[in-house]
N, C-alpha and C positions, 0 to 999 in steps of 0.2 A: 807577151806584149806585142802589140801591133807596131810595125815599122812603116813609116811613110816612104813611098817610092814614086818616082816620076813615071807617068804613063802617057803615051801619045793619045791626044784627044781623038784622033781619027781611028784609033785602034779599039775604041770602046763601043761595044754593041749595047744598044738600049732596046730592051724587049718592048713589043707593041703595047702590051697592057700598061707598061710604065709610061710610054709616050703620051697616052691619053690623059695623064694627070698633069701635063705641062700647062703652066699659066704664063703667057708671054710678059704680062705686066710684072710678075714676080721676078722673072729673068732680068728685066730691065733694071728694076730697083736693086737687085742683087749685084748686077754688073757695076752699077754706080758705087755701091758699097765696097766692092772688091777693089775698084780703082782708088778709093780713098783710104781703105784700111787693110787691103790685102785679103787673101783667102784665109779664113780663120780655121775652118774645119775641112780636112781632106774628104773626098768622096770615098765610097767603098765599092770595090769591084771584086769579082771572083774570076778565076781562070778555069776554063773548061778543057784545057789542053790545046786549044787552038786560038782562043781570043779572050779578051777581057770583057766581062759582062757586068753592066751596072747593077749594083745592089741598092745603093743609097746615094742620093745627091744629084738628082736629075737637074734641078734648077741651077746648082753650082756648075755642073758640066756645061749646060747651055749658056750660062753667063760667060764661062771661059771661052766658049766658041764665039760668042758675040763680041768678045774683046779681042779676038784673033789669036788667042793662046794656042800653041801647038802641043804643049804638055800640061798636065795637071797633077797635083799631089793626090795620091790615093793610098788607101789601106787595102791590102790584099787580104780578103777574108775567106773563110770556109763557109759557104752558104749553100743550102740545098735549093733546088728548083721547087717551086710551089705548084 
């Protein structure tokens, strides 16, 4: 079973290919929803021994940054690089 943990937003690396899928309007709408309802689903990250790497949840991560959050709830998953 996955356990939620707090991860520093600044410590999460977002791969370049993932960054290309970012939609600023989606981030804005999501940030507004987070303000009203809170973060419903944690992001997913993997750890490569040195840093946390984003697996799932780019828009949630960017919305948290936009809101000035310093930490975010995340699931630590075992994922392979593609």
